[in-house]
N, C-alpha and C positions, 0 to 999 in steps of 0.2 A: 355713594351710599345706596341702600336698597330699602324699599318699603316692605319690610318683611312681616310685621304683625298684621293680622287680618281680623276684621270684625265679621261675625257670622250671625245672621238673624235666624236662629233655629237651634235645636238641640243636636247633640251628636248622633250619628247614625246608630240604629239599634238593630235587632234581629229582623229577619225577613229580607225580601228582595231589595237590591240596592243598585243605583246607577250613578256613574260619575260623568259630568259634562264639564269640559273646559272651553269657554266661549272664545278663547283666543284661536281655537281650532275651527276653521270654517265649516267643517262637517257637522260639529256639534252646534254651532250658531245657526246653521240652516234648519235645525229642528224648530226654531222659533219663527220661521218665515211667516206663518199665518197665526202667530200669537198663541193664545190659549188652545185654539182648535188643533193646530198641528202638534203642539206639545203634548196634549192628551192623547192624540192618535199615536205618537211616536214613543211616548214614554209611559210605561204601565207600572214601573216600580213604585213602591210605596215610599221609599226613602231615596231622595235625589240630592246629590252633592253637585252644586253649580259653582264652578270656580270662575273668577273674573266675570261675575254677573253683569257688571255695568256695561259690557259690550253689546248688550241688548237694551236700548234705551227705555223700552216700556216694561222692564222687568217687574217693577213694583205693582203695576196693574195686574200682571199675571200672578204675582204672589198673593194679592188680595183675592182674586178670583178663585184661586186654588183653595185658599183657606175657607172662604165663604161657601164653596160648592163641594169641597172634599176635605174636611178638617182632619181626616185620618191620614192624609199624605203629609209627610215631613220633608221640608226643604231646608238644607244646609247651604247657604250661599256665602261665598267669600270673595274678598277683593283686596287688592294690595294698597289701597289708597282711600282713606276716609273722604278726601276731597272729591274723588271720582264717584264714590258710592253715594254720598249725600247729593251730589249733583243730579243723580238719576232717581233718588228717592222722592218722586213727585207726589206721592199720596201717602197719607198717614197709615202706618201699619200698627198703630196703638192697639195692644191687646193681642196682636197676631205674631209678635216676634220677641225674641230675646237676642241681645247683642253681647258679644264677647270680643275681647282683644287677645289674640294669640301671640305671645311674645317669643323671641328666640329662646333657645334652650336654657333652662336653669342649669346650674352646676350639677344637681342631683340627676336631672334627665340626662345630661351628657354623660354622667358616670355609668349609665346603663351600658354604654359601649364596652366598658371594662368589667362588666358583671359586678358592679359595686353599688351600694346604696349609701347615701350620705347619712351618718349616724344623727339622730335627733339631738336636740340641745341637752336633754336629760340622760344621754347615753355617754358613757366614758369612752374615750379614744385610747386604743392600745398604741404604743410607741411605733409599731409597724404600720398601723392604719394611718396615723397622723403623718408619718414620713411619706407614705404613698399619696395621700391627699395633697400634701404640700407640693409634691412633684407635679401631680396632675393639675393643680390649680394654676401653676405657672403656664402650662401649655394652653389651658382653657382661656386664660386672660390674653395670652400673646396673639392668638389667632382668632379670638372672638367665638360667638355663640351661634352662628348661622348653621342650620341643619345640613347644608350641602358639604360641609367640611368633614363630617363624621366618617365618610368613605375615603378620605385622602389621607395619605400617610406621611409624605415627605414635605419638606419646607417649600420647595418650588411650586409643587402642585397647589398648596394652600395659597401661596402668594398670587399665583395666577388666577385661581378662582376668585379671591377678593378683588384683584384688580378688574376682573371682568364685571363683577357685581357693581363696582364703583362706577366704571365706564358706562354701563347700561343705565344706571340711575341718572347720570348727568346727560347722556346723549339722547335718551328716550324719554324717560318719565318727566325730568325737570323741564326739558325744552317744551313739552306739551302744555305745562302749566305756566311757564314764564312768557311764552309766546314772543312779544317783541322785546322783552326785557333782556338785560345783559346776562348771558350765561357766563361770560368771563368774570363779571363781577360776582356772580354766585359762587363760582369756583374759588375766588379770592376769599369769600365769606366762609366757605367750608373749611378752607385751610386754616384761617384764623380761629375759628371755633374748635378745630381739632387740636391746635396748639394750646389753646386756652381752655380746654374742656374742664368743667367743673367750676368755672368762674361765674361771676354775676353778669347778667344779661342787660347791659346798658346799651340801648339801640343807638343813642347819639354817638357814643364813643365808638361803637362797632362800625357806624357808618363812616365816621371820619377815618378809621383804620383801613377800611377796604374801598374807600372813595365812592360810597353810594349814598343816596339821600335816605332820610329816615323813613320816607314812604316806601322806597324800594326794600329797605332792610325789613320793615314790617311785613311786606308781602313775602319776602324770602323766607322769613321765620315762620310765617303762617303755612307756607308750602312744605317746609321741613317738618313741621309739627304734624300737618295733614298727611304726609307720606310716611310718617313713623320713623323719622331719622333723628329728631331732636326731641328731648323731653325737658319741660320746665318744671323745676321744683320751687313751689310757692313758699314764701316766708309764713311763719306762724307769728300772729300778732294779736294780742288782746290789750296790751298796755299802750294806749294810743300814742303817747308822746315819746316812748322809749325804745320802741322796736321798729325795724324796717317794715314797711307795709306794701310796697309795690315791686321791689326789685327781686326778680326770680334768679335763681341759679340755673345753669343749663348743663345737661349731659347729652352727648351723642349716643345712640343706641348701642353701638357695637365697637369694642376696642380693636378688633381686627381691621375694621374699615378705617378707623382713626390711624392706625399704624400704616395702612396703605396710603392714606392721604399725605402723612408727614414723612413716609418712607423711613420708618424706624421700627425694626422688629427685634431690637436688642432685648435681652432679658430684663425684667421689671427692676431688678436690683442694680443695674448698670445705668438707669435712666433717672433724670432729674424730676420726671413726673411720676415716679413710682408710687408716691403716696396717693396721688389723684387716681391712678389706675385702680388701686385697691378700693378707694372711696366709691368710684363708679361701680365696680363689682358689687360692693355692698348695697348700693342703692338699687341696682337692677334686681338682685336677689330678693330684696324685701318687696319690690314693686311686683315682681312675678308671683308673689305668694298671697297678695292682698285680695280681699273681696270688698264689696261696696260699703261695709261697715267701717273700714279703715281709710285713713289718709296718712300720707307721709309728707312732711314738710321740713324746712330747716329753720333755725332760730338765730337771729343776730340782733344785737342792740345797736343803737346809734353810736355808741362809744366802742364798738368792735368786738364785744364779747359774742361767742358764737358756739352753737351746737351743730354738728354735721347734719344729723337727722333727728326728727322728732316724730314718733309713731303715735297717732292720735286716733282715739275712738270715744265718741260720746264725751268729749271735753276731758278726757283722761289721757295722760301723756307718759311716754317712755322716751327720755332723751338717750341718744346713741352717739357715741364718739368712736371714730375709726382712727386707730393708731398703728404705727409700725411696731413700737415697743412701748411698754408701760410699766412703771414701777409700782409694785403693790404697796398699799397703804396710803395712796394719794388719790384725791378727787380731781379730775380734769377741770381746769379753770372754767371753761364754758359750761360744764354741767353744774358746777358749784353755783355759778350765777344764775343758771336757769332754775334750779331748785330754790334759790333765794326769791326769784320773782314768782315761782309757782310752788309755794310751800306744801301744797297738797301732793306733790310729786315725792314719793318715798322710794322709788326704785329706778336705777339707772343701769346703762349697759355700755361696756367697753369691748370693742372688737379688735383683737390684735393677735400677734404671733405669741407663741409661748404658753405658759401654764394657764390652765383654766381654773377659776376659783370664784368663790363668793365671799364678800366681806361686808361689814357694816361700819361706816365711818360717820360719826356726828348724826346718827339717826338715819343715814341714807344707806339703803341696801344696794350694793354694787355687784354686778355680775360681770365676769370677764370670760368671754368665749373667743374662739378662733373665728376668722373671718367667714369661713365657709359655713358657719352656723346661721348666717343671716337669713337664709331662706326660712328658717323656723322661728323668726322673731315674732311673727303673728301668733303662733301657737304659744310661745313664751309669754306674750302680752296677756293672752286670755287666761293663762294659769297663774300669773304673778301680779298683774297690774289691774285688770278690770274687764 
């Protein structure tokens, strides 16, 4: 796997002179030989993009000096691992930085390759547009969302690219973090997580399955989370004795990498994990759209009633169920139980194939949209929920 999202303390570049530095390049790294003095002498541009900034250990001191002495200069600094970045963030940059996570492509961004724009949730889909989106979604899901794939056309090139990314992650990034720990055990864990993607993250069970101690499993999960290869979906709970409180669900960041690990690139409809593949797609699309006001969780009771996702803002909720097919006029069992537990919830969402519609059943307003509308659920929430 690859640590593809990047956190950036600074705004996007704007007009005026611009300089790009990649500190994996020794020539660019040499600019920092004498710290602030050599940087100011060598770099005159007002907007500077510094990739892999953690290769210069004293970078945060330089950031602080640049801000304090020349606040007009804008630095966009990126890194491929939150573990590496925070390791070198030795001084507080409070009030001097903004942080962003840049995810792999959303479906809408990926569609730009085909000069298409994903219709918003309140725009009707023509039969022709829906057919084309259905076809493109399958390709998007099969090979994943990494930007490097956009210039590759055939199956072999895409598989070779993904295999290279996976191998680099294991052989370079992970070995650096695990040090004397077992890379073989880590490989076993990645394979298990890939096969069971979308399941509940039980560290004891996982340790038993891959023959690692709970301590090692905890460390490996920390590394995967810190290198942006594993996401943990927290449970929603306010009813203390009836709802799960500690058990997260997990999703790996990229379906193309999952398919590489388990060596299965068959079309979704031919696979036993087809439903989980769509569930992961929906989760990632929602996640990529959110801002700090929103949270996404899942809901499950101790007796097994569950809602795939709950979009939350200021204690207001939108339950979301992901289905392959669904019959009009019915409320999913999980949503029915959720709305009974949270009677203030008057709107619910079903994402599935087929007809899009709105209906009201027993006072609950239910919307059914196609899966690829998931990116717009934040917008939908603001318009219909709160």
